[in-house]
Structure formats: C-alpha cells, structure tokens
C-alpha positions in Angstrom: 48.4 -24.2 -17.1 45.0 -25.8 -17.2 45.0 -29.1 -15.2 42.7 -32.1 -15.8 40.6 -31.1 -12.9 40.0 -27.7 -14.5 39.1 -29.3 -17.8 36.7 -31.6 -16.1 34.7 -28.8 -14.4 34.8 -26.5 -17.5 33.6 -29.3 -19.8 30.8 -30.1 -17.3 29.8 -26.4 -17.1 29.9 -25.2 -20.7 27.3 -27.7 -22.1 24.5 -26.9 -19.6 25.4 -23.2 -19.7 24.9 -22.9 -23.5 21.7 -24.9 -23.4 20.1 -23.0 -20.5 21.2 -19.6 -21.9 19.4 -20.2 -25.2 16.4 -21.7 -23.5 16.2 -18.7 -21.1 16.6 -16.3 -24.0 13.9 -18.0 -26.0 11.4 -17.9 -23.1 12.1 -14.2 -22.5 11.8 -13.5 -26.2 8.4 -15.3 -26.4 7.3 -13.3 -23.4 8.3 -10.1 -25.2 6.7 -11.2 -28.4 3.5 -11.9 -26.5 3.6 -8.4 -25.0 3.7 -6.8 -28.4 1.6 -9.3 -30.4 -1.4 -6.9 -30.6 0.8 -4.3 -32.3 2.1 -6.8 -34.9 -1.1 -8.7 -35.9 -3.1 -7.4 -38.8 -0.4 -4.9 -40.0 0.7 -7.0 -43.1 4.3 -7.0 -42.0 6.8 -8.9 -44.0 8.9 -11.7 -42.6 12.1 -9.6 -42.6 10.5 -6.8 -40.5 9.2 -9.3 -37.9 12.6 -10.9 -37.7 14.2 -7.5 -37.2 11.7 -6.7 -34.5 12.4 -10.0 -32.6 16.2 -9.5 -33.0 16.3 -6.0 -31.6 13.9 -6.9 -28.8 15.9 -10.0 -27.8 19.2 -8.1 -27.6 18.1 -6.2 -24.5 17.2 -9.6 -22.9 20.7 -11.0 -23.1 21.8 -9.2 -19.9 18.8 -10.9 -18.1 19.3 -14.3 -19.7 23.0 -14.4 -18.8 22.5 -14.5 -14.9 19.7 -17.1 -15.3 21.9 -19.3 -17.4 24.9 -19.1 -15.0 22.7 -19.8 -12.0 20.9 -22.8 -13.5 24.0 -24.3 -15.2 26.2 -23.9 -12.0 23.6 -25.7 -9.9 23.3 -28.5 -12.5 27.0 -28.9 -12.9 27.8 -29.2 -9.2 24.6 -31.2 -8.6 25.6 -33.7 -11.3 29.1 -34.0 -9.8 27.7 -34.4 -6.3 25.2 -37.0 -7.4 27.9 -39.1 -9.1 30.1 -38.7 -5.9 32.8 -37.0 -8.0 32.8 -34.1 -5.5 33.3 -36.5 -2.6 36.3 -38.1 -4.4 37.8 -34.7 -5.1 37.3 -33.4 -1.5 38.7 -36.7 -0.1 41.9 -36.1 -2.1 42.5 -32.8 -0.3 41.2 -30.4 -2.9 38.9 -27.7 -1.4 35.7 -26.6 -2.9 37.0 -23.1 -3.7 39.9 -24.6 -5.6 37.5 -26.7 -7.6 35.3 -23.7 -8.2 38.2 -21.5 -9.3 38.1 -22.1 -13.1 34.3 -21.3 -13.1 35.0 -18.2 -11.1 37.3 -17.0 -13.9 34.6 -17.9 -16.4 32.0 -16.0 -14.4 34.2 -12.9 -14.2 34.7 -13.2 -18.0 31.0 -13.4 -18.5 30.5 -10.4 -16.2 32.8 -8.4 -18.5 31.0 -9.6 -21.7 27.7 -8.8 -20.1 28.9 -5.2 -19.3 30.4 -4.6 -22.8 27.2 -6.0 -24.4 25.0 -3.8 -22.2 27.2 -0.7 -22.7 27.6 -0.8 -26.4 25.3 -3.3 -28.2 22.1 -2.9 -26.2 21.9 0.9 -26.6 22.2 0.5 -30.4 19.6 -2.3 -30.4 17.2 -0.3 -28.2 17.6 2.6 -30.6 16.7 0.4 -33.6 13.9 -1.3 -31.7 12.2 1.9 -30.6 12.3 3.4 -34.1 11.0 0.1 -35.6 8.3 -0.2 -33.0 7.3 3.4 -33.6 6.8 2.7 -37.3 4.9 -0.5 -36.6 2.7 1.1 -33.9 1.6 3.9 -36.2 1.2 1.8 -39.3 -2.4 1.3 -40.2 -3.8 -2.3 -40.5 -3.2 -4.0 -43.9 -6.0 -3.7 -46.5 -8.4 -6.6 -45.8 -11.9 -6.0 -47.3 -14.4 -8.4 -45.7 -17.9 -9.2 -46.9 -20.6 -6.9 -45.5 -18.2 -4.8 -43.4 -17.1 -1.3 -44.1 -13.3 -0.9 -44.3 -12.1 2.5 -43.1 -8.4 2.0 -43.1 -7.8 4.3 -46.0 -8.2 7.9 -44.8 -11.3 9.7 -46.1 -13.1 6.6 -47.5 -15.4 3.8 -46.2 -15.6 0.8 -48.6 -18.0 -2.1 -48.4 -18.4 -5.2 -50.6 -21.6 -7.3 -50.3 -19.9 -10.4 -51.7 -16.4 -11.4 -52.4 -15.4 -14.2 -54.8 -13.0 -16.9 -53.9 -10.3 -15.4 -56.1 -10.0 -12.5 -53.6 -10.2 -9.9 -56.3 -13.8 -9.9 -57.7 -16.3 -8.1 -55.6 -20.1 -7.5 -55.9 -22.5 -4.9 -54.5 -19.8 -2.3 -54.0 -20.4 0.9 -51.9 -17.8 3.6 -51.6 -18.4 6.6 -49.4 -16.1 9.6 -49.8 -15.7 11.1 -46.2 -13.1 13.7 -47.1 -15.8 16.4 -46.8 -18.4 15.8 -44.1 -20.6 18.7 -45.5 -21.0 16.9 -48.9 -22.5 13.5 -49.7 -20.3 11.8 -52.3 -20.5 8.1 -53.0 -20.2 5.3 -55.6 -22.4 2.3 -56.0 -21.6 -0.5 -58.4 -22.9 -4.0 -59.2 -19.4 -5.6 -59.4 -15.7 -4.8 -59.7 -12.2 -6.1 -59.6 -9.5 -5.1 -57.1 -5.9 -4.8 -58.2 -2.8 -3.3 -56.5 -0.4 -1.3 -58.6 3.1 -2.6 -59.3 4.7 -0.1 -57.0 2.1 -1.1 -54.3 1.2 2.6 -53.7 -2.3 2.5 -55.2 -5.3 0.3 -55.0 -7.3 0.1 -58.3 -11.0 -0.6 -58.3 -12.3 -1.4 -61.8 -16.0 -1.0 -61.2 -18.9 -2.0 -63.6 -22.5 -0.9 -63.9 -23.0 1.6 -61.2 -23.7 5.2 -60.3 -21.7 8.1 -58.9 -23.4 10.5 -56.5 -21.8 13.9 -56.1 -22.8 16.9 -54.1 -21.3 20.3 -54.9 -21.4 23.5 -52.9 -20.6 24.4 -49.3 -23.2 22.1 -47.7 -26.0 24.7 -47.2 -29.4 23.7 -48.4 -29.8 26.7 -50.7 -26.4 26.3 -52.4 -26.2 22.6 -53.1 -26.2 20.8 -56.4 -26.7 17.0 -56.3 -25.6 15.0 -59.4 -26.0 11.3 -60.3 -23.8 9.9 -63.1 -24.2 6.4 -64.4 -21.3 4.3 -65.8 -20.6 1.0 -67.3 -16.8 1.0 -66.5 -15.1 3.2 -63.9 -11.7 3.1 -62.4 -11.2 4.4 -58.8 -7.7 4.8 -57.4 -6.9 4.8 -53.7 -3.6 6.0 -52.2 -2.1 3.1 -50.2 1.0 5.0 -49.0 -0.7 5.7 -45.7 -0.9 1.9 -45.1 2.9 1.4 -45.7 5.4 1.2 -42.9 7.3 4.5 -42.6 11.0 4.6 -41.9 11.5 6.9 -38.9 15.1 8.2 -38.5 17.0 6.8 -35.5 18.2 10.2 -34.5 14.7 11.0 -33.2 15.3 8.8 -30.2 19.1 9.0 -29.8 18.9 11.1 -26.6 16.8 8.6 -24.6 18.6 7.2 -21.5 18.3 3.6 -22.7 20.2 4.5 -25.9 23.3 5.9 -24.2 26.5 4.2 -23.0 27.9 4.7 -19.5 30.3 7.4 -20.7 27.4 9.3 -22.5 25.2 8.9 -19.4 27.9 10.5 -17.2 28.0 13.5 -19.6 24.2 13.6 -19.6 24.1 13.5 -15.8 26.7 16.3 -15.4 24.9 18.5 -17.9 21.5 17.9 -16.2 23.0 18.6 -12.8 24.5 21.9 -13.9 21.2 22.9 -15.5 19.4 22.0 -12.3 21.8 24.1 -10.2 21.4 27.0 -12.6 17.6 26.8 -12.3 17.8 26.9 -8.5 20.1 29.9 -8.5 17.8 31.7 -10.9 14.9 30.8 -8.7 16.7 32.4 -5.7 17.5 35.5 -7.7 13.9 35.8 -8.9 12.6 35.7 -5.4 15.2 38.3 -4.3 13.8 40.8 -6.8 10.5 40.7 -4.9 11.9 40.4 -1.4 14.5 43.2 -1.4 15.6 42.8 2.2 17.2 39.5 1.2 19.8 41.5 -0.7 20.8 43.5 2.4 23.7 41.8 4.2 23.4 43.6 7.5 19.7 44.0 7.6 17.9 45.7 10.5 15.7 42.6 10.6 18.7 40.6 12.0 19.6 43.2 14.6 16.4 44.3 16.1 12.9 42.9 16.3 10.6 44.9 14.0 7.6 46.7 15.4 4.2 45.2 14.7 2.9 46.0 11.2 -0.1 48.0 12.4 2.2 50.4 14.3 4.3 51.1 11.2 1.7 51.6 8.4 -0.9 54.3 8.5 -4.5 53.2 8.4 -5.2 54.9 5.1 -2.3 53.0 3.4 -3.1 49.6 4.8 -5.5 48.5 2.0 -2.9 49.4 -0.7 -0.1 47.6 1.3 -2.2 44.5 1.7 -3.1 44.4 -2.0 0.5 44.9 -2.9 1.6 42.2 -0.6 -0.9 39.7 -1.9 0.1 40.5 -5.5 3.8 40.1 -4.6 3.1 36.7 -2.9 1.0 35.6 -5.9 3.9 36.5 -8.3 6.4 34.7 -6.1 4.1 31.6 -5.9 3.6 31.5 -9.7 7.4 31.9 -10.3 8.3 29.2 -7.8 5.7 26.8 -9.1 6.9 27.2 -12.7 10.6 26.9 -11.8 9.9 24.0 -9.4 8.2 22.1 -12.2 11.3 22.6 -14.4 13.7 21.6 -11.6 11.6 18.5 -10.8 11.6 17.5 -14.5 15.4 17.8 -14.6 15.8 15.9 -11.3 13.7 13.1 -12.7 15.9 13.0 -15.8 18.9 12.7 -13.6 17.4 9.9 -11.6 16.5 8.0 -14.8 19.9 8.5 -16.2 21.5 7.1 -13.0 19.2 4.1 -13.2 20.5 3.2 -16.6 24.1 3.8 -15.5 23.8 1.6 -12.5 21.9 -1.1 -14.4 24.9 -1.7 -16.7 27.1 -2.6 -13.8 24.6 -4.2 -11.5 23.4 -6.8 -14.1 27.0 -7.7 -15.0 27.9 -8.2 -11.3 24.8 -10.3 -10.9 26.5 -13.0 -13.0 29.2 -13.5 -10.4 26.8 -13.2 -7.4 24.4 -15.8 -8.8 27.3 -18.1 -9.6 28.3 -18.1 -5.9 24.8 -19.0 -5.1 24.4 -21.7 -7.7 27.7 -23.5 -7.3 27.4 -24.1 -3.5 23.7 -24.9 -3.9 24.5 -27.6 -6.4 27.2 -29.1 -4.2 24.8 -29.1 -1.2 21.7 -30.5 -3.1 23.8 -33.1 -4.9 21.0 -33.6 -7.5 21.5 -33.2 -11.3 19.2 -32.8 -14.2 16.4 -30.3 -14.5 14.3 -31.4 -11.5 15.2 -30.0 -8.1 18.1 -27.8 -9.4 15.7 -26.0 -11.8 13.1 -25.4 -9.0 15.7 -23.9 -6.7 17.3 -21.8 -9.5 13.9 -20.4 -10.4 13.2 -19.5 -6.7 16.5 -17.6 -6.4 16.1 -15.9 -9.7 12.6 -14.7 -8.8 14.1 -13.3 -5.6 16.7 -11.5 -7.7 14.3 -10.3 -10.3 11.7 -9.1 -7.8 14.3 -7.2 -5.7 15.6 -5.6 -8.9 12.1 -4.6 -9.9 11.2 -3.2 -6.5 14.5 -1.3 -6.3 14.0 0.3 -9.7 10.4 1.2 -8.9 11.5 2.8 -5.6 14.2 4.8 -7.4 11.8 6.0 -10.0 9.4 7.2 -7.3 12.2 8.9 -5.4 12.0 6.6 -2.3 15.5 5.2 -2.7 18.7 6.6 -4.1 19.8 5.1 -7.5 23.0 3.6 -6.0 21.0 1.7 -3.4 17.9 0.8 -5.4 19.6 -0.6 -8.4 22.0 -2.6 -6.3 19.4 -3.8 -3.9 19.3 -7.3 -5.3 23.1 -7.6 -5.2 23.3 -6.3 -1.7 20.7 -8.8 -0.5 22.1 -11.8 -2.4 25.8 -11.4 -1.5 25.3 -12.5 2.1 23.3 -15.5 0.8 26.1 -16.5 -1.5 28.7 -16.2 1.3 26.5 -18.3 3.6 25.9 -21.0 1.0 29.6 -21.1 0.1 30.5 -21.5 3.8 28.0 -24.3 4.2 29.1 -26.1 1.1 32.8 -25.9 2.2 31.9 -27.6 5.5 29.7 -30.3 3.9 26.5 -28.9 5.3 23.3 -31.0 5.2 21.2 -28.0 4.6 19.0 -29.7 2.0 19.3 -33.3 3.3 15.9 -34.7 4.1 17.4 -37.4 6.4 19.1 -34.8 8.5 15.8 -33.0 9.1 14.1 -36.3 9.9 16.7 -37.2 12.5 16.5 -33.7 13.9 12.8 -33.9 14.2 13.0 -37.3 15.9 15.5 -35.9 18.5 13.2 -32.9 19.2 10.2 -35.2 19.5 12.0 -37.4 22.0 13.1 -34.4 24.1 9.5 -33.0 24.1 8.2 -36.5 25.0 10.6 -36.8 28.0 9.7 -33.4 29.3 
C-alpha cells in the first residue's frame, strides 16, 4: 500500500523527471540534426521526410536521455526537499534516507526495464529505418535550383545556364544547354528566352525555348568523320528526366544484418555463428600449413626423439640449390596462405567484438539509470539546493564523467585493448563505488558540499599551522 510519504516523493520526482527527459531528448536531437544538417539542406525534402528523419534519429537517443533525466531530476527532487527542510523533518521522525528513497528505487528499476525493452526491440527497428532513409537522402542529388549566370549540373549529362531569371521563377533569358552525354561530340542549345515547367508527375522538367539554335555534331569524334549541324528554331521543347533527383526508396532488408539492427537474442545467435566460423577458419589454417610441413602429421616424429644433424651434412652439395629454392617457395606459399586466412579471421573477430559491444550496450545503458539514481539522490540530499542552478551543474559533471568513460571504454573495445565485457561496463564499474560512497555520506548527514564546513576546517588548519 502506498503511503503518504511515498506519494510525496513520487509527486516531487515525476514532474522534474518528465521535464528534464524531454529537454535532454530535445538537446540531443538538435545535436544530431546539426550533425546531419549538411546532408539535408538543398535536397528539396518534404516536411514528412524531415520529420521521419528526426523521429528515427531521436529514437536511439532515448537510452541516453533516460539516465540524464533520472540523474538531474533525482538531484532536483532531493535538493528541493532538503532546501525546504522536509528531509530534516522526515529524518527527525525516525525515517531513514533509504526508506525515503525506496519508492524512487522501484521507479528507477522500472525505468531500467523500460530502457532495456526499448533498446532491445524499438531502437533496432528505428536504426534500420534511419539508415535506409539516410542512405536515400545521402545519395539524393540536390533539388533543381537554376540560378542566374551559374551552370546547373545536377541533371546527369547536361549543364544548364540562364543569363537572367524573371521574378516569376519560370521565365528565363539567354539560355545555354550543353549536352555532356558524349564527350567526343559537341551538342548544345542556345535560346533567347524560355519557360520552365515541371510535369504533373514531377518526373520531367520541360523547357519551352524560343528563338534559338541547336548545334549538333555527328560521328565518332574524329576530325575526318565529323558533321557539324546548326538548326534554327522559333519554338522548341526540351525534356529533362528528373527521376534521378527524386529520393529513392531503398529496401530495409539491405541493412538488416547490421549489429545495431539486432536484438540481444539475435546478437547471441550472430556471435555463436561468427565464433564457429572463426574456429573453422583456424582449423583450416592449421590443416593448410600441415600440407606443406608434412612432419607435423607424424605423431612420433624422429624430430622429437633425437636432435637432427646439421642441414649441410644431410643434403649433397649438388642438391642444395634445388632444396633452398623449394624451401623458399614453400615458405612463400605458407606466408601467403596464412596472410589470407589471418585477414579473414581478423575480420570475423572484429565482427564478434562489434556484436558484443551492441549486446553489452543494451544492458549497460539500462543499468546506468539505477546507478545514476544512487548518485543523484544522495547528492541532492547533501547539496540541499533545488532549482536548475547548482544541481544542474553537478548533474552535468557526473553525466560527462559517465559519457566520457562510456566513450573511452567503447573505443578501447573497438581497438581490441579491452574486452567487451569490461569496456562497455567501465562507466558503471567506476560509478558504482561513487554511488555507494555518496549514499553512505547522505545517510550520515555529511557536510561534503557545505561551504561553512570547509571554512571552519580551513580556520582550524590555519590555527594549527600558526601555532607550530
């Protein structure tokens, strides 16, 4: 049964948590949008496509925004209660800090589960959609934008220039169109004026040109076999295929085997499959070397029983050049075989490492919610300051520590310096003792962040130094 005390702490926590969660998600989303802004600008994307891009990109940021929100909101909640002396009143009534924190512990555990489920099922799907959409946007050519006095080359095989463009955006003057589909021929169109229109299906761009000439060169480009023709016209319609400027719809299945698009269960299967493949490659490598070094196949070899005589005493002088050449050829074949198989083994080992990174990430980020709560709640009760001043500064410092440790750990794992289990849990391993220490200090009413405590301590130290 929920008591009034539990309702008080829950009501005090939920408001700041919701606000800080959406603020953190918005900041991270803007950072992501700024990262990809160069790929979006100038492509003529519609509003729906941009919204889809932001939606899929923000889905992967929720697992990062959740720990930030829990850290900041827990500091703000306990800081506000401490500033209004409600924590003092609760402790004076015989209720311990851990008992007071218990409902938020349950909430943090629940948020851990939600974060894991979201990261395991929703984010892989969102990443799949995001990568496919980004691939289409990245390879989409810039939207048609004909500017005065500048050649537009966005349509493959053509260079278009308009000397002047009327305010209506359709009427153009002094038009030059170069056909670049065949570099051995000089084909072009020059017109005094024209009107641009896009077909109803938006697949073709129509140029209705007036008073101009068409210059055409026929032949294979050789001087002796070239015919140059000039044709005048009063009205001429030129169509340009705009399909290359449209956004393509790449199927999601093209990226479905990427590590970031898999759930924990799928990653386990992928890791097992890659491990078996890697073991098979190593066994094949040993068998391949054994075909060149035959003595490895002999169990009770004379090489293990007696020390062989020197090579020059076994082989005749006339046979030594042949033996040396044969040995060098064999070693060269062994080296090439090992180099090729090692490259394949290294590639499989890298895939295993990256799969383990994504597997551990799903659990580590969900556990971070609980760890950062046990940092934020005691910090708030020790600082005893509410609002977005001191609590926000302290929260940002601890989150930066968490984020940097997570980045360094992931980087070390990718480079093979650390194991995936240690590297991806590095931030959690470092911050758990910090959370235990802060919780202990908060339970014993520590003056860890009390300025007056440090002033008194400094005065005592100064008196002792002065006396000595």
